[in-house]
py3Dmol code that shows the C-alpha trace and the ligand (Angstrom):
import py3Dmol

protein = """\
ATOM      1  CA  MET A   1     221.108  31.462  76.158  1.00  0.00           C
ATOM      2  CA  LEU A   2     218.334  31.361  73.548  1.00  0.00           C
ATOM      3  CA  ILE A   3     217.555  28.146  71.755  1.00  0.00           C
ATOM      4  CA  VAL A   4     214.870  27.140  69.287  1.00  0.00           C
ATOM      5  CA  TYR A   5     212.573  24.126  69.448  1.00  0.00           C
ATOM      6  CA  ARG A   6     211.060  23.272  66.082  1.00  0.00           C
ATOM      7  CA  TYR A   7     207.790  21.403  65.577  1.00  0.00           C
ATOM      8  CA  ARG A   8     205.738  20.507  62.512  1.00  0.00           C
ATOM      9  CA  VAL A   9     202.304  22.142  62.645  1.00  0.00           C
ATOM     10  CA  LYS A  10     199.348  19.844  62.007  1.00  0.00           C
ATOM     11  CA  SER A  11     196.293  22.062  62.305  1.00  0.00           C
ATOM     12  CA  LEU A  12     195.057  25.446  61.087  1.00  0.00           C
ATOM     13  CA  THR A  13     197.664  25.702  58.333  1.00  0.00           C
ATOM     14  CA  GLY A  14     195.136  27.414  56.058  1.00  0.00           C
ATOM     15  CA  LEU A  15     194.760  30.135  58.667  1.00  0.00           C
ATOM     16  CA  LEU A  16     198.544  30.498  58.839  1.00  0.00           C
ATOM     17  CA  SER A  17     198.764  30.922  55.067  1.00  0.00           C
ATOM     18  CA  LYS A  18     196.130  33.633  55.289  1.00  0.00           C
ATOM     19  CA  GLN A  19     198.015  35.356  58.102  1.00  0.00           C
ATOM     20  CA  ALA A  20     201.243  35.086  56.122  1.00  0.00           C
ATOM     21  CA  ARG A  21     199.644  37.243  53.416  1.00  0.00           C
ATOM     22  CA  ALA A  22     198.831  39.887  56.022  1.00  0.00           C
ATOM     23  CA  VAL A  23     202.403  39.674  57.326  1.00  0.00           C
ATOM     24  CA  ASN A  24     203.722  40.299  53.812  1.00  0.00           C
ATOM     25  CA  PHE A  25     201.361  43.239  53.534  1.00  0.00           C
ATOM     26  CA  VAL A  26     202.701  44.792  56.749  1.00  0.00           C
ATOM     27  CA  PHE A  27     206.298  44.104  55.728  1.00  0.00           C
ATOM     28  CA  ASN A  28     205.789  45.743  52.335  1.00  0.00           C
ATOM     29  CA  TYR A  29     204.056  48.672  53.998  1.00  0.00           C
ATOM     30  CA  CYS A  30     207.180  49.159  56.160  1.00  0.00           C
ATOM     31  CA  ASN A  31     209.317  49.014  53.031  1.00  0.00           C
ATOM     32  CA  ASP A  32     207.137  51.643  51.325  1.00  0.00           C
ATOM     33  CA  ARG A  33     207.395  53.992  54.308  1.00  0.00           C
ATOM     34  CA  GLN A  34     211.169  53.520  54.325  1.00  0.00           C
ATOM     35  CA  LYS A  35     211.317  54.355  50.617  1.00  0.00           C
ATOM     36  CA  ASP A  36     209.254  57.500  51.332  1.00  0.00           C
ATOM     37  CA  ALA A  37     211.739  58.499  54.017  1.00  0.00           C
ATOM     38  CA  LEU A  38     214.569  58.082  51.509  1.00  0.00           C
ATOM     39  CA  ARG A  39     212.764  60.019  48.793  1.00  0.00           C
ATOM     40  CA  PHE A  40     211.950  62.993  50.999  1.00  0.00           C
ATOM     41  CA  GLY A  41     215.220  62.964  52.908  1.00  0.00           C
ATOM     42  CA  ARG A  42     213.549  62.205  56.234  1.00  0.00           C
ATOM     43  CA  ARG A  43     214.861  60.328  59.225  1.00  0.00           C
ATOM     44  CA  TRP A  44     214.905  56.545  58.722  1.00  0.00           C
ATOM     45  CA  LEU A  45     212.124  54.740  60.540  1.00  0.00           C
ATOM     46  CA  THR A  46     212.925  52.583  63.539  1.00  0.00           C
ATOM     47  CA  GLY A  47     210.899  49.577  64.674  1.00  0.00           C
ATOM     48  CA  PHE A  48     209.290  51.863  67.245  1.00  0.00           C
ATOM     49  CA  ASP A  49     208.220  54.375  64.563  1.00  0.00           C
ATOM     50  CA  LEU A  50     206.820  51.595  62.380  1.00  0.00           C
ATOM     51  CA  ASN A  51     204.876  50.207  65.338  1.00  0.00           C
ATOM     52  CA  LYS A  52     203.261  53.615  65.813  1.00  0.00           C
ATOM     53  CA  LEU A  53     202.366  53.867  62.125  1.00  0.00           C
ATOM     54  CA  THR A  54     200.715  50.448  62.099  1.00  0.00           C
ATOM     55  CA  THR A  55     198.809  50.820  65.372  1.00  0.00           C
ATOM     56  CA  GLY A  56     195.240  49.561  65.092  1.00  0.00           C
ATOM     57  CA  SER A  57     195.710  47.726  61.802  1.00  0.00           C
ATOM     58  CA  SER A  58     195.727  44.224  63.228  1.00  0.00           C
ATOM     59  CA  LYS A  59     191.952  43.758  63.428  1.00  0.00           C
ATOM     60  CA  GLU A  60     191.410  44.662  59.811  1.00  0.00           C
ATOM     61  CA  LEU A  61     194.291  42.451  58.724  1.00  0.00           C
ATOM     62  CA  GLY A  62     193.092  39.527  60.819  1.00  0.00           C
ATOM     63  CA  VAL A  63     196.360  38.993  62.687  1.00  0.00           C
ATOM     64  CA  HIS A  64     197.426  39.456  66.291  1.00  0.00           C
ATOM     65  CA  CYS A  65     198.711  42.946  67.094  1.00  0.00           C
ATOM     66  CA  GLY A  66     201.878  41.335  68.488  1.00  0.00           C
ATOM     67  CA  THR A  67     202.488  39.870  65.044  1.00  0.00           C
ATOM     68  CA  VAL A  68     202.245  43.314  63.427  1.00  0.00           C
ATOM     69  CA  ASN A  69     204.712  44.668  65.986  1.00  0.00           C
ATOM     70  CA  ALA A  70     207.088  41.758  65.475  1.00  0.00           C
ATOM     71  CA  VAL A  71     207.046  42.291  61.692  1.00  0.00           C
ATOM     72  CA  CYS A  72     207.778  46.008  62.050  1.00  0.00           C
ATOM     73  CA  GLU A  73     210.615  45.399  64.484  1.00  0.00           C
ATOM     74  CA  GLN A  74     212.065  42.606  62.360  1.00  0.00           C
ATOM     75  CA  TYR A  75     211.906  44.861  59.294  1.00  0.00           C
ATOM     76  CA  ALA A  76     213.988  47.545  61.000  1.00  0.00           C
ATOM     77  CA  LYS A  77     216.364  44.914  62.376  1.00  0.00           C
ATOM     78  CA  SER A  78     216.908  43.160  59.037  1.00  0.00           C
ATOM     79  CA  ARG A  79     217.458  46.479  57.335  1.00  0.00           C
ATOM     80  CA  SER A  80     220.272  47.421  59.670  1.00  0.00           C
ATOM     81  CA  GLN A  81     221.731  43.899  59.767  1.00  0.00           C
ATOM     82  CA  LYS A  82     221.848  43.725  55.988  1.00  0.00           C
ATOM     83  CA  LYS A  83     223.118  47.323  55.825  1.00  0.00           C
ATOM     84  CA  ARG A  84     220.558  48.182  53.168  1.00  0.00           C
ATOM     85  CA  ALA A  85     218.577  51.383  52.687  1.00  0.00           C
ATOM     86  CA  PHE A  86     215.501  49.268  51.954  1.00  0.00           C
ATOM     87  CA  LEU A  87     214.678  45.591  51.517  1.00  0.00           C
ATOM     88  CA  ARG A  88     213.153  43.402  48.833  1.00  0.00           C
ATOM     89  CA  TYR A  89     209.375  43.189  48.891  1.00  0.00           C
ATOM     90  CA  ARG A  90     207.835  39.971  50.214  1.00  0.00           C
ATOM     91  CA  SER A  91     205.584  38.317  47.668  1.00  0.00           C
ATOM     92  CA  HIS A  92     203.107  35.583  48.423  1.00  0.00           C
ATOM     93  CA  LYS A  93     204.403  33.493  45.548  1.00  0.00           C
ATOM     94  CA  LYS A  94     208.140  33.821  46.077  1.00  0.00           C
ATOM     95  CA  SER A  95     208.576  34.235  49.824  1.00  0.00           C
ATOM     96  CA  LEU A  96     208.095  31.340  52.206  1.00  0.00           C
ATOM     97  CA  GLY A  97     205.297  31.926  54.684  1.00  0.00           C
ATOM     98  CA  TRP A  98     206.254  33.553  57.960  1.00  0.00           C
ATOM     99  CA  VAL A  99     204.136  34.609  60.956  1.00  0.00           C
ATOM    100  CA  PRO A 100     206.190  35.994  63.846  1.00  0.00           C
ATOM    101  CA  MET A 101     204.795  36.289  67.381  1.00  0.00           C
ATOM    102  CA  LYS A 102     205.635  38.030  70.601  1.00  0.00           C
ATOM    103  CA  GLY A 103     206.653  35.695  73.407  1.00  0.00           C
ATOM    104  CA  ARG A 104     204.109  37.228  75.763  1.00  0.00           C
ATOM    105  CA  ASP A 105     201.181  36.337  73.438  1.00  0.00           C
ATOM    106  CA  VAL A 106     201.714  32.576  73.322  1.00  0.00           C
ATOM    107  CA  LYS A 107     201.161  29.767  75.804  1.00  0.00           C
ATOM    108  CA  GLU A 108     202.252  26.186  75.626  1.00  0.00           C
ATOM    109  CA  THR A 109     199.459  23.577  75.630  1.00  0.00           C
ATOM    110  CA  PRO A 110     199.832  19.780  75.944  1.00  0.00           C
ATOM    111  CA  CYS A 111     199.635  19.259  72.187  1.00  0.00           C
ATOM    112  CA  GLY A 112     200.706  22.584  70.790  1.00  0.00           C
ATOM    113  CA  LEU A 113     200.504  26.278  71.333  1.00  0.00           C
ATOM    114  CA  HIS A 114     197.753  28.700  72.264  1.00  0.00           C
ATOM    115  CA  PHE A 115     197.925  31.885  70.224  1.00  0.00           C
ATOM    116  CA  HIS A 116     195.419  34.523  69.108  1.00  0.00           C
ATOM    117  CA  GLY A 117     192.452  32.719  70.634  1.00  0.00           C
ATOM    118  CA  ARG A 118     193.189  29.377  69.014  1.00  0.00           C
ATOM    119  CA  GLU A 119     195.152  26.251  69.664  1.00  0.00           C
ATOM    120  CA  PHE A 120     197.682  25.361  66.989  1.00  0.00           C
ATOM    121  CA  LYS A 121     198.396  21.633  67.214  1.00  0.00           C
ATOM    122  CA  VAL A 122     201.867  20.325  66.449  1.00  0.00           C
ATOM    123  CA  PHE A 123     203.627  16.965  66.264  1.00  0.00           C
ATOM    124  CA  LYS A 124     205.246  17.226  69.661  1.00  0.00           C
ATOM    125  CA  SER A 125     208.476  15.340  69.089  1.00  0.00           C
ATOM    126  CA  ARG A 126     209.813  16.461  72.482  1.00  0.00           C
ATOM    127  CA  PRO A 127     208.398  18.596  75.275  1.00  0.00           C
ATOM    128  CA  LEU A 128     209.660  22.069  76.045  1.00  0.00           C
ATOM    129  CA  PRO A 129     211.892  22.151  79.146  1.00  0.00           C
ATOM    130  CA  ALA A 130     209.768  22.527  82.271  1.00  0.00           C
ATOM    131  CA  GLY A 131     209.181  26.137  83.212  1.00  0.00           C
ATOM    132  CA  ALA A 132     210.688  27.415  79.984  1.00  0.00           C
ATOM    133  CA  LYS A 133     209.983  31.050  79.244  1.00  0.00           C
ATOM    134  CA  ILE A 134     208.892  31.596  75.643  1.00  0.00           C
ATOM    135  CA  LYS A 135     210.677  34.605  74.154  1.00  0.00           C
ATOM    136  CA  ASP A 136     210.212  36.990  71.239  1.00  0.00           C
ATOM    137  CA  GLY A 137     211.409  35.545  67.973  1.00  0.00           C
ATOM    138  CA  THR A 138     208.961  32.663  68.223  1.00  0.00           C
ATOM    139  CA  ASN A 139     207.310  32.166  64.855  1.00  0.00           C
ATOM    140  CA  PHE A 140     205.477  29.979  62.393  1.00  0.00           C
ATOM    141  CA  ALA A 141     207.464  29.435  59.209  1.00  0.00           C
ATOM    142  CA  GLN A 142     206.931  27.495  56.025  1.00  0.00           C
ATOM    143  CA  ASP A 143     209.534  25.353  54.306  1.00  0.00           C
ATOM    144  CA  ALA A 144     210.067  24.921  50.555  1.00  0.00           C
ATOM    145  CA  ARG A 145     207.561  22.077  50.458  1.00  0.00           C
ATOM    146  CA  GLY A 146     204.842  24.288  51.892  1.00  0.00           C
ATOM    147  CA  ASN A 147     204.755  22.597  55.317  1.00  0.00           C
ATOM    148  CA  TRP A 148     204.327  24.844  58.318  1.00  0.00           C
ATOM    149  CA  PHE A 149     206.653  24.656  61.307  1.00  0.00           C
ATOM    150  CA  LEU A 150     206.475  26.228  64.716  1.00  0.00           C
ATOM    151  CA  ASN A 151     209.767  27.608  66.024  1.00  0.00           C
ATOM    152  CA  VAL A 152     209.627  28.226  69.750  1.00  0.00           C
ATOM    153  CA  CYS A 153     212.373  30.456  71.080  1.00  0.00           C
ATOM    154  CA  ILE A 154     213.156  29.800  74.743  1.00  0.00           C
ATOM    155  CA  GLU A 155     215.680  30.936  77.280  1.00  0.00           C
ATOM    156  CA  VAL A 156     217.686  28.121  78.884  1.00  0.00           C
ATOM    157  CA  PRO A 157     220.277  28.454  81.641  1.00  0.00           C
ATOM    158  CA  GLU A 158     223.889  27.970  80.593  1.00  0.00           C
ATOM    159  CA  GLY A 159     225.579  24.818  81.843  1.00  0.00           C
ATOM    160  CA  GLN A 160     228.366  25.056  84.384  1.00  0.00           C
ATOM    161  CA  VAL A 161     231.680  25.034  82.529  1.00  0.00           C
ATOM    162  CA  ARG A 162     233.324  21.652  83.062  1.00  0.00           C
ATOM    163  CA  ALA A 163     236.977  21.271  83.960  1.00  0.00           C
ATOM    164  CA  ILE A 164     238.941  20.289  80.858  1.00  0.00           C
ATOM    165  CA  ARG A 165     239.956  16.656  81.242  1.00  0.00           C
ATOM    166  CA  ASN A 166     239.937  15.646  77.626  1.00  0.00           C
ATOM    167  CA  GLY A 167     239.966  17.549  74.377  1.00  0.00           C
ATOM    168  CA  VAL A 168     239.509  16.847  70.722  1.00  0.00           C
ATOM    169  CA  GLY A 169     240.614  18.519  67.505  1.00  0.00           C
ATOM    170  CA  ILE A 170     238.317  18.188  64.512  1.00  0.00           C
ATOM    171  CA  ASP A 171     239.576  18.445  60.938  1.00  0.00           C
ATOM    172  CA  LEU A 172     236.716  19.000  58.513  1.00  0.00           C
ATOM    173  CA  GLY A 173     237.421  17.724  55.052  1.00  0.00           C
ATOM    174  CA  LEU A 174     236.297  16.313  51.762  1.00  0.00           C
ATOM    175  CA  LYS A 175     237.166  12.647  51.861  1.00  0.00           C
ATOM    176  CA  ASP A 176     235.806  12.090  55.346  1.00  0.00           C
ATOM    177  CA  PHE A 177     233.380  14.630  56.727  1.00  0.00           C
ATOM    178  CA  ALA A 178     235.387  14.936  59.926  1.00  0.00           C
ATOM    179  CA  THR A 179     238.564  13.422  61.339  1.00  0.00           C
ATOM    180  CA  LEU A 180     239.163  13.532  65.078  1.00  0.00           C
ATOM    181  CA  SER A 181     242.534  13.944  66.726  1.00  0.00           C
ATOM    182  CA  ASN A 182     242.063  10.554  68.412  1.00  0.00           C
ATOM    183  CA  GLY A 183     242.144   8.948  64.983  1.00  0.00           C
ATOM    184  CA  GLU A 184     238.424   8.409  64.490  1.00  0.00           C
ATOM    185  CA  LYS A 185     237.079   9.169  61.030  1.00  0.00           C
ATOM    186  CA  ILE A 186     233.503  10.206  60.482  1.00  0.00           C
ATOM    187  CA  GLY A 187     232.391   9.716  56.906  1.00  0.00           C
ATOM    188  CA  ASN A 188     229.654  11.456  55.005  1.00  0.00           C
ATOM    189  CA  PRO A 189     226.434   9.526  55.517  1.00  0.00           C
ATOM    190  CA  ARG A 190     225.992   7.183  52.599  1.00  0.00           C
ATOM    191  CA  HIS A 191     222.257   7.684  52.209  1.00  0.00           C
ATOM    192  CA  LEU A 192     222.909  11.405  51.745  1.00  0.00           C
ATOM    193  CA  ARG A 193     225.110  10.604  48.778  1.00  0.00           C
ATOM    194  CA  ARG A 194     222.330   8.485  47.271  1.00  0.00           C
ATOM    195  CA  LEU A 195     219.760  11.223  47.794  1.00  0.00           C
ATOM    196  CA  GLU A 196     222.073  13.722  46.115  1.00  0.00           C
ATOM    197  CA  GLU A 197     222.253  11.500  43.058  1.00  0.00           C
ATOM    198  CA  THR A 198     218.452  11.227  42.978  1.00  0.00           C
ATOM    199  CA  LEU A 199     218.219  14.999  43.247  1.00  0.00           C
ATOM    200  CA  ALA A 200     220.625  15.549  40.368  1.00  0.00           C
ATOM    201  CA  SER A 201     218.758  13.180  38.074  1.00  0.00           C
ATOM    202  CA  ALA A 202     215.401  14.717  39.037  1.00  0.00           C
ATOM    203  CA  GLN A 203     216.765  18.145  38.202  1.00  0.00           C
ATOM    204  CA  ARG A 204     218.107  16.949  34.844  1.00  0.00           C
ATOM    205  CA  ALA A 205     214.745  15.436  34.002  1.00  0.00           C
ATOM    206  CA  GLY A 206     212.986  18.665  34.988  1.00  0.00           C
ATOM    207  CA  LYS A 207     210.878  16.964  37.670  1.00  0.00           C
ATOM    208  CA  LYS A 208     210.430  19.995  39.864  1.00  0.00           C
ATOM    209  CA  ARG A 209     208.121  18.526  42.476  1.00  0.00           C
ATOM    210  CA  LEU A 210     210.358  15.505  43.036  1.00  0.00           C
ATOM    211  CA  ALA A 211     213.440  17.720  43.183  1.00  0.00           C
ATOM    212  CA  THR A 212     211.865  19.917  45.875  1.00  0.00           C
ATOM    213  CA  ASN A 213     210.900  16.880  47.942  1.00  0.00           C
ATOM    214  CA  VAL A 214     214.283  15.186  47.656  1.00  0.00           C
ATOM    215  CA  HIS A 215     216.011  18.450  48.442  1.00  0.00           C
ATOM    216  CA  ALA A 216     213.955  18.843  51.610  1.00  0.00           C
ATOM    217  CA  LYS A 217     214.817  15.271  52.558  1.00  0.00           C
ATOM    218  CA  ILE A 218     218.523  15.991  52.071  1.00  0.00           C
ATOM    219  CA  VAL A 219     218.330  19.118  54.211  1.00  0.00           C
ATOM    220  CA  ASN A 220     216.545  17.166  56.959  1.00  0.00           C
ATOM    221  CA  SER A 221     218.874  14.208  57.037  1.00  0.00           C
ATOM    222  CA  ARG A 222     221.973  16.391  56.882  1.00  0.00           C
ATOM    223  CA  ARG A 223     220.658  18.421  59.803  1.00  0.00           C
ATOM    224  CA  ASP A 224     219.954  15.215  61.691  1.00  0.00           C
ATOM    225  CA  PHE A 225     223.486  13.932  61.035  1.00  0.00           C
ATOM    226  CA  LEU A 226     225.054  17.203  62.195  1.00  0.00           C
ATOM    227  CA  HIS A 227     222.882  17.340  65.319  1.00  0.00           C
ATOM    228  CA  LYS A 228     223.839  13.810  66.332  1.00  0.00           C
ATOM    229  CA  LEU A 229     227.522  14.417  65.674  1.00  0.00           C
ATOM    230  CA  SER A 230     227.665  17.730  67.555  1.00  0.00           C
ATOM    231  CA  THR A 231     225.717  16.373  70.527  1.00  0.00           C
ATOM    232  CA  ARG A 232     228.060  13.406  70.762  1.00  0.00           C
ATOM    233  CA  MET A 233     231.118  15.690  70.632  1.00  0.00           C
ATOM    234  CA  VAL A 234     230.000  18.004  73.446  1.00  0.00           C
ATOM    235  CA  ARG A 235     229.038  15.003  75.604  1.00  0.00           C
ATOM    236  CA  GLU A 236     232.273  13.107  75.063  1.00  0.00           C
ATOM    237  CA  PHE A 237     234.780  15.934  75.180  1.00  0.00           C
ATOM    238  CA  ASP A 238     235.305  18.864  77.514  1.00  0.00           C
ATOM    239  CA  TYR A 239     237.266  20.874  74.992  1.00  0.00           C
ATOM    240  CA  ILE A 240     236.638  21.003  71.241  1.00  0.00           C
ATOM    241  CA  ALA A 241     238.772  22.781  68.638  1.00  0.00           C
ATOM    242  CA  VAL A 242     237.648  23.035  65.036  1.00  0.00           C
ATOM    243  CA  GLY A 243     239.599  24.417  62.082  1.00  0.00           C
ATOM    244  CA  ASP A 244     238.274  27.464  60.256  1.00  0.00           C
ATOM    245  CA  VAL A 245     238.086  25.617  56.930  1.00  0.00           C
ATOM    246  CA  SER A 246     236.163  27.078  54.013  1.00  0.00           C
ATOM    247  CA  SER A 247     235.781  25.528  50.587  1.00  0.00           C
ATOM    248  CA  ALA A 248     237.243  28.614  48.902  1.00  0.00           C
ATOM    249  CA  ARG A 249     240.673  27.553  50.078  1.00  0.00           C
ATOM    250  CA  LEU A 250     240.336  23.953  48.985  1.00  0.00           C
ATOM    251  CA  ALA A 251     241.314  22.474  45.672  1.00  0.00           C
ATOM    252  CA  ARG A 252     238.739  21.403  43.117  1.00  0.00           C
ATOM    253  CA  THR A 253     236.072  19.065  44.362  1.00  0.00           C
ATOM    254  CA  THR A 254     233.245  17.201  42.741  1.00  0.00           C
ATOM    255  CA  MET A 255     230.853  18.158  45.507  1.00  0.00           C
ATOM    256  CA  ALA A 256     229.043  21.468  45.456  1.00  0.00           C
ATOM    257  CA  LYS A 257     231.140  23.874  47.501  1.00  0.00           C
ATOM    258  CA  SER A 258     228.178  25.780  48.857  1.00  0.00           C
ATOM    259  CA  VAL A 259     226.845  22.541  50.355  1.00  0.00           C
ATOM    260  CA  LEU A 260     230.170  21.834  52.052  1.00  0.00           C
ATOM    261  CA  ASP A 261     230.387  25.353  53.418  1.00  0.00           C
ATOM    262  CA  ALA A 262     226.852  25.161  54.712  1.00  0.00           C
ATOM    263  CA  SER A 263     227.473  21.851  56.506  1.00  0.00           C
ATOM    264  CA  TRP A 264     230.723  23.033  58.019  1.00  0.00           C
ATOM    265  CA  SER A 265     229.359  26.294  59.271  1.00  0.00           C
ATOM    266  CA  SER A 266     226.213  24.725  60.694  1.00  0.00           C
ATOM    267  CA  LEU A 267     228.289  22.104  62.501  1.00  0.00           C
ATOM    268  CA  ARG A 268     230.405  24.883  63.992  1.00  0.00           C
ATOM    269  CA  GLN A 269     227.286  26.789  65.038  1.00  0.00           C
ATOM    270  CA  MET A 270     225.783  23.700  66.650  1.00  0.00           C
ATOM    271  CA  LEU A 271     229.012  22.928  68.482  1.00  0.00           C
ATOM    272  CA  ALA A 272     229.235  26.505  69.716  1.00  0.00           C
ATOM    273  CA  TYR A 273     225.760  26.638  71.258  1.00  0.00           C
ATOM    274  CA  LYS A 274     225.679  23.044  72.461  1.00  0.00           C
ATOM    275  CA  ALA A 275     229.053  23.551  74.128  1.00  0.00           C
ATOM    276  CA  ILE A 276     227.555  26.432  76.112  1.00  0.00           C
ATOM    277  CA  ALA A 277     224.505  24.364  77.054  1.00  0.00           C
ATOM    278  CA  HIS A 278     226.585  21.348  78.124  1.00  0.00           C
ATOM    279  CA  GLY A 279     229.393  23.259  79.809  1.00  0.00           C
ATOM    280  CA  ALA A 280     232.067  22.219  77.315  1.00  0.00           C
ATOM    281  CA  SER A 281     234.560  24.663  75.814  1.00  0.00           C
ATOM    282  CA  TYR A 282     234.580  25.299  72.097  1.00  0.00           C
ATOM    283  CA  GLU A 283     237.096  27.119  69.957  1.00  0.00           C
ATOM    284  CA  GLU A 284     237.663  27.825  66.296  1.00  0.00           C
ATOM    285  CA  VAL A 285     241.336  27.886  65.327  1.00  0.00           C
ATOM    286  CA  ASN A 286     243.288  28.998  62.297  1.00  0.00           C
ATOM    287  CA  GLU A 287     244.135  25.819  60.439  1.00  0.00           C
ATOM    288  CA  ALA A 288     246.677  27.209  57.968  1.00  0.00           C
ATOM    289  CA  TRP A 289     249.549  24.697  57.496  1.00  0.00           C
ATOM    290  CA  SER A 290     247.859  22.186  59.800  1.00  0.00           C
ATOM    291  CA  THR A 291     248.168  19.512  57.116  1.00  0.00           C
ATOM    292  CA  GLN A 292     251.823  20.124  56.369  1.00  0.00           C
ATOM    293  CA  THR A 293     253.139  20.489  59.906  1.00  0.00           C
ATOM    294  CA  CYS A 294     254.208  17.364  61.780  1.00  0.00           C
ATOM    295  CA  ASN A 295     252.370  17.271  65.105  1.00  0.00           C
ATOM    296  CA  ALA A 296     255.204  15.397  66.818  1.00  0.00           C
ATOM    297  CA  CYS A 297     258.144  17.694  66.033  1.00  0.00           C
ATOM    298  CA  GLY A 298     256.519  20.806  64.532  1.00  0.00           C
ATOM    299  CA  VAL A 299     258.525  20.742  61.297  1.00  0.00           C
ATOM    300  CA  VAL A 300     256.725  21.733  58.114  1.00  0.00           C
ATOM    301  CA  ALA A 301     257.399  18.616  56.091  1.00  0.00           C
ATOM    302  CA  GLY A 302     254.082  17.217  54.968  1.00  0.00           C
ATOM    303  CA  PRO A 303     252.430  16.996  51.568  1.00  0.00           C
ATOM    304  CA  LYS A 304     252.130  20.306  49.745  1.00  0.00           C
ATOM    305  CA  GLY A 305     249.556  21.797  47.412  1.00  0.00           C
ATOM    306  CA  ARG A 306     247.268  19.989  45.050  1.00  0.00           C
ATOM    307  CA  ALA A 307     249.806  17.340  44.147  1.00  0.00           C
ATOM    308  CA  GLY A 308     249.892  16.328  47.803  1.00  0.00           C
ATOM    309  CA  LEU A 309     246.136  15.867  48.038  1.00  0.00           C
ATOM    310  CA  ASN A 310     246.338  12.215  47.105  1.00  0.00           C
ATOM    311  CA  GLU A 311     249.073  11.571  49.622  1.00  0.00           C
ATOM    312  CA  ARG A 312     247.093  10.162  52.529  1.00  0.00           C
ATOM    313  CA  ASN A 313     250.078   8.978  54.609  1.00  0.00           C
ATOM    314  CA  TRP A 314     253.563  10.325  54.983  1.00  0.00           C
ATOM    315  CA  THR A 315     256.595   9.871  57.204  1.00  0.00           C
ATOM    316  CA  CYS A 316     258.231  12.848  58.846  1.00  0.00           C
ATOM    317  CA  GLY A 317     262.008  13.298  59.179  1.00  0.00           C
ATOM    318  CA  CYS A 318     261.630  12.727  62.914  1.00  0.00           C
ATOM    319  CA  GLY A 319     260.330   9.238  62.239  1.00  0.00           C
ATOM    320  CA  ALA A 320     256.674   9.927  63.005  1.00  0.00           C
ATOM    321  CA  GLU A 321     254.289   8.232  60.625  1.00  0.00           C
ATOM    322  CA  GLN A 322     251.403  10.506  59.834  1.00  0.00           C
ATOM    323  CA  ASP A 323     247.913  10.040  58.526  1.00  0.00           C
ATOM    324  CA  ARG A 324     247.202  13.281  56.716  1.00  0.00           C
ATOM    325  CA  ASP A 325     243.845  14.096  58.332  1.00  0.00           C
ATOM    326  CA  VAL A 326     244.588  12.786  61.829  1.00  0.00           C
ATOM    327  CA  ASN A 327     247.773  14.861  61.831  1.00  0.00           C
ATOM    328  CA  ALA A 328     245.773  17.948  60.833  1.00  0.00           C
ATOM    329  CA  ALA A 329     243.204  17.289  63.574  1.00  0.00           C
ATOM    330  CA  ARG A 330     245.995  16.940  66.165  1.00  0.00           C
ATOM    331  CA  ASN A 331     247.536  20.216  65.035  1.00  0.00           C
ATOM    332  CA  ILE A 332     244.159  21.915  65.342  1.00  0.00           C
ATOM    333  CA  LEU A 333     243.852  20.618  68.893  1.00  0.00           C
ATOM    334  CA  LEU A 334     247.395  21.792  69.701  1.00  0.00           C
ATOM    335  CA  ARG A 335     246.671  25.277  68.419  1.00  0.00           C
ATOM    336  CA  GLY A 336     243.626  25.736  70.608  1.00  0.00           C
ATOM    337  CA  SER A 337     243.972  27.228  74.050  1.00  0.00           C
ATOM    338  CA  GLY A 338     242.967  24.026  75.844  1.00  0.00           C
ATOM    339  CA  HIS A 339     246.149  22.127  75.028  1.00  0.00           C
ATOM    340  CA  GLY A 340     249.595  21.374  76.413  1.00  0.00           C
ATOM    341  CA  THR A 341     252.674  20.292  74.487  1.00  0.00           C
ATOM    342  CA  PRO A 342     252.226  17.125  72.413  1.00  0.00           C
ATOM    343  CA  ALA A 343     254.205  15.029  74.867  1.00  0.00           C
ATOM    344  CA  GLU A 344     252.056  16.016  77.827  1.00  0.00           C
ATOM    345  CA  GLY A 345     248.795  15.591  76.032  1.00  0.00           C
ATOM    346  CA  ILE A 346     245.890  17.553  77.407  1.00  0.00           C
ATOM    347  CA  PRO A 347     246.556  18.948  80.869  1.00  0.00           C
ATOM    348  CA  ILE A 348     243.942  19.172  83.574  1.00  0.00           C
ATOM    349  CA  LEU A 349     243.292  22.848  84.063  1.00  0.00           C
TER     350      LEU A 349
END
"""
ligand_1 = """\
1
ZN
Zn 258.130 15.178 62.750
"""
view = py3Dmol.view(width=600, height=400)
view.addModel(protein, "pdb")
view.setStyle({"model": 0}, {"cartoon": {"style": "trace"}})
view.addModel(ligand_1, "xyz")
view.setStyle({"model": 1}, {"stick": {}})
view.zoomTo()
view.show()
């Protein structure tokens, strides 16, 4: 399994910015050649073809030849992934800096990375796993604030799949960020809320610099929150089921829907890869009707539609008293493959 270690770069950032210009140049060259192929009805260029066309250009451009190759290959890959005949040009002003590398060209050093005859120093927040093999896809990338980061792509062995002794269903929602089937509620971090208010007022006042900085802070602390939550889940539970919620299906909210969607999908991604690394099992289940169905008797009797959104608690005909979100989380767990009937709880497989 491939995972990425991310470090802030603290030296030679000027050099990286210079190299990023060369990378854009190569990328745009690939785009031009692709447009030529379209114009003259020729065969579309593969990464291999583009590598041949750019052979020998690295010295003049002042970048490593592996970088040129990685750009060409990524161009061809992005083009087919995005299903486009050609891509948008990279501009130095609008695109964030990016310098890809080949895994074979880099070496880890105690305080950073050796690449292209130089040592790039980073803030080493954690060491790479001992004996880790650095793979292609490793790159330097800039964020919106202009800071450079090193993303090291490494191969790690998959954890042995644990026997399922306990499981959890997670209902992602608006009021609480997540509700677990064991009744625990995980709220949205309060400081995030405060930062969002600061961001909104900065945007209204047209303070661009402040808005960019606060936005970056929000992205960082949300990522931190999701990392901590997902790590805790895969450590505590052997089986994790999450509903396939998307904001499109939810009623009106005051929060930006794109933000919700982004958090939900990145939590699901983190759970998926951390589950593999820790040997837990992860599943995404269809959560249609999970709110309305009683998890004790299976009758559809719960609150319906928008009117029911304010109904936090309800009593089923069978006598079960339900908390709306906990009930949904239990249903999600029941629908996954790692469950038994409600009365049995989670069987040992
Ligand atoms: Zn019931």
